C-alpha positions in Angstrom: 111.0 66.2 19.1 109.2 63.5 17.3 110.5 60.0 17.2 111.8 59.3 13.7 110.5 55.7 13.8 107.3 54.3 15.2 107.5 52.8 18.7 106.2 49.3 19.1 104.7 47.9 22.3 106.6 45.0 23.8 107.4 43.3 27.1 110.9 43.4 28.6 112.2 39.9 29.5 115.7 40.6 30.6 118.6 43.0 30.0 122.2 41.5 29.9 125.7 42.1 28.8 125.0 45.9 29.2 123.8 46.4 25.6 121.4 43.5 25.0 117.8 43.0 26.0 115.4 40.3 25.2 111.8 41.5 24.6 108.5 39.9 23.6 106.7 41.6 20.8 102.9 42.1 20.9 102.5 39.0 18.6 104.4 36.8 21.0 107.7 36.7 19.1 110.8 37.0 21.3 113.7 39.1 19.9 117.0 40.5 21.1 117.1 44.3 21.0 120.0 46.7 21.3 119.9 48.4 24.7 121.6 51.8 24.2 122.4 52.5 27.9 125.9 52.0 29.4 124.6 52.4 33.0 123.3 49.9 35.5 119.7 51.0 34.8 118.9 50.6 38.5 115.3 51.4 39.2 114.5 51.1 35.5 113.9 47.3 35.3 111.2 45.1 36.5 110.1 41.5 35.5 107.7 41.5 32.6 107.8 45.3 32.4 106.0 46.9 29.5 108.4 48.5 27.1 108.6 50.2 23.7 111.1 49.4 20.9 111.9 50.7 17.5 112.4 48.4 14.5 115.0 49.5 11.9 116.1 46.6 9.7 119.4 47.4 8.1 122.1 45.0 6.8 124.7 47.2 8.6 123.0 46.7 12.0 123.5 43.6 14.0 120.2 44.0 15.8 117.1 45.4 14.0 115.3 46.3 17.3 116.3 49.0 19.8 114.9 49.3 23.3 113.7 52.9 23.8 111.4 53.1 26.8 110.5 50.9 29.8 107.5 51.3 32.1 108.3 51.0 35.8 105.6 53.2 37.4 105.7 55.8 34.6 107.5 55.6 31.4 111.3 55.8 31.5 113.5 56.8 28.5 116.4 54.3 28.6 118.0 55.1 25.2 120.5 57.7 26.5 121.3 58.8 22.9 117.9 60.6 22.9 118.9 63.2 25.5 121.1 65.3 23.2 118.5 65.2 20.4 115.9 66.4 22.8 118.1 69.2 24.3 119.4 70.2 20.9 115.9 70.6 19.5 114.9 72.6 22.6 118.0 74.9 22.4 117.4 75.7 18.7 113.7 76.4 19.5 114.5 78.5 22.5 112.5 76.3 24.9 115.1 76.3 27.8 114.7 79.8 29.4 118.2 80.0 30.9 119.7 79.2 27.5 117.7 81.4 25.2 119.0 84.0 22.8 122.1 82.4 21.4 122.3 82.8 17.6 124.4 79.7 17.0 123.9 76.2 18.5 126.7 73.7 17.7 126.7 70.1 18.7 129.6 68.0 19.8 132.1 70.8 20.3 135.7 70.4 21.1 137.2 72.2 24.1 140.9 71.5 24.3 141.2 67.8 24.6 137.6 67.3 25.7 134.4 67.2 23.7 131.2 68.7 25.2 127.7 68.3 24.0 126.8 71.9 22.9 128.5 75.2 22.3 126.3 78.3 22.2 127.5 81.6 20.6 126.2 85.1 20.2 128.0 88.3 19.4 126.7 90.1 22.4 127.8 87.7 25.2 130.5 85.2 26.1 130.2 81.7 24.6 128.3 79.1 26.6 129.3 75.5 26.9 126.7 72.9 27.8 127.1 69.2 28.9 124.0 67.0 29.1 123.6 64.1 31.4 120.6 61.7 31.4 119.2 60.9 34.8 117.0 57.8 35.4 118.1 56.5 38.9 115.4 57.0 41.5 116.2 56.9 45.2 112.9 57.3 46.9 111.9 60.8 45.8 115.4 61.9 44.7 116.8 61.5 41.2 120.5 60.8 41.3 123.4 60.8 38.9 125.4 58.7 38.0 124.0 55.2 38.5 127.6 53.8 38.3 131.1 55.2 38.9 131.9 57.4 35.9 135.3 58.9 35.5 134.1 60.3 32.2 131.4 62.3 33.9 133.9 63.6 36.4 136.2 64.8 33.6 133.3 66.6 32.0 132.5 68.5 35.2 136.2 69.4 35.6 136.3 70.6 32.0 133.2 72.9 32.7 135.0 74.2 35.8 138.0 75.1 33.7 135.9 76.8 31.1 134.2 78.9 33.8 137.6 79.8 35.2 138.6 81.2 31.8 135.6 83.5 31.9 133.1 81.6 29.7 129.7 80.4 30.7 129.5 76.7 31.6 126.3 74.7 32.2 125.7 71.2 33.3 122.1 70.2 32.3 120.6 67.1 33.9 117.8 65.7 31.7 115.5 63.5 33.7 114.2 60.6 31.6 111.2 59.6 33.9 108.1 61.1 35.2 108.6 60.6 39.0 111.0 62.0 41.5 111.0 65.5 43.1 114.6 66.8 42.8 118.0 65.9 41.5 121.2 65.2 43.5 124.6 63.6 42.9 124.8 59.9 43.7 127.2 60.4 46.6 127.1 56.7 47.7 127.9 55.5 44.2 130.5 58.0 43.0 131.8 60.3 45.8 134.5 61.7 43.5 131.9 62.9 41.0 129.7 64.4 43.7 132.7 66.4 45.1 133.8 67.6 41.7 130.2 68.7 41.0 130.0 70.7 44.2 133.3 72.3 43.6 132.3 73.3 40.1 129.0 74.7 41.2 130.7 76.7 43.9 133.0 78.2 41.3 130.2 79.3 39.0 129.3 76.4 36.8 125.5 76.5 36.4 123.7 73.3 37.2 120.2 72.9 35.7 117.7 70.0 35.8 114.7 69.5 33.5 112.3 66.7 33.2 111.6 65.1 29.8 108.0 64.9 28.5 107.5 61.4 27.3 105.0 59.8 25.0 104.9 57.0 22.4 105.5 59.5 19.6 107.6 62.3 21.0 110.0 63.6 23.6 110.5 67.1 24.9 111.8 69.3 27.7 109.2 69.9 30.4 109.3 71.3 33.9 112.5 72.4 35.7 113.4 70.6 38.9 115.5 71.7 41.9 119.1 70.5 42.3 120.5 69.7 45.7 124.3 69.5 45.9 124.8 69.3 49.7 126.8 66.3 51.0 
């Protein structure tokens, strides 16, 4: 999936109030950019880290710049909105082997009172529901989710578990937005409730997949599959 707007090189000065970041552009100008990431961004920030931003001036936007990527070791995708675009493109192109062969791919599907990221349909098999979670927290060699307590993420897992109990296929897909780390695991120390809900869902038949993003200054994609460890 190509970025719809050019990415500009900059330097990250600070991130604050969750959704704001001050950056220094290549010409030395300092601007405030929108930081589209509700998490703590632990292990994604460093003083004077290189970053990439997009510039989209629009009278309806309060901030013309958006923080897209930060370099801490390798490049990290910090704009969490990109995950569904990347996965949606990969699903439609059949680039996720476990989820190939569905004739219809619908985004933002409602399931009861919940809304999940994708619904896959095909006349010859049960429907498949997919929820995508972006992973950027690195704990030594383990990539963990979530990076902050998330009741919403727990509800999504419980919804997938209910879907599976009703005889449908349910998939939780972790999309890793950085180039390092060897495996994915729940962040037990941060959100034990989520970790337990995930283990229960997996034991009941919810499929848990993890794929690493391919990251460049022009495009994002779905790359290698990583192992998932669910043990306490």
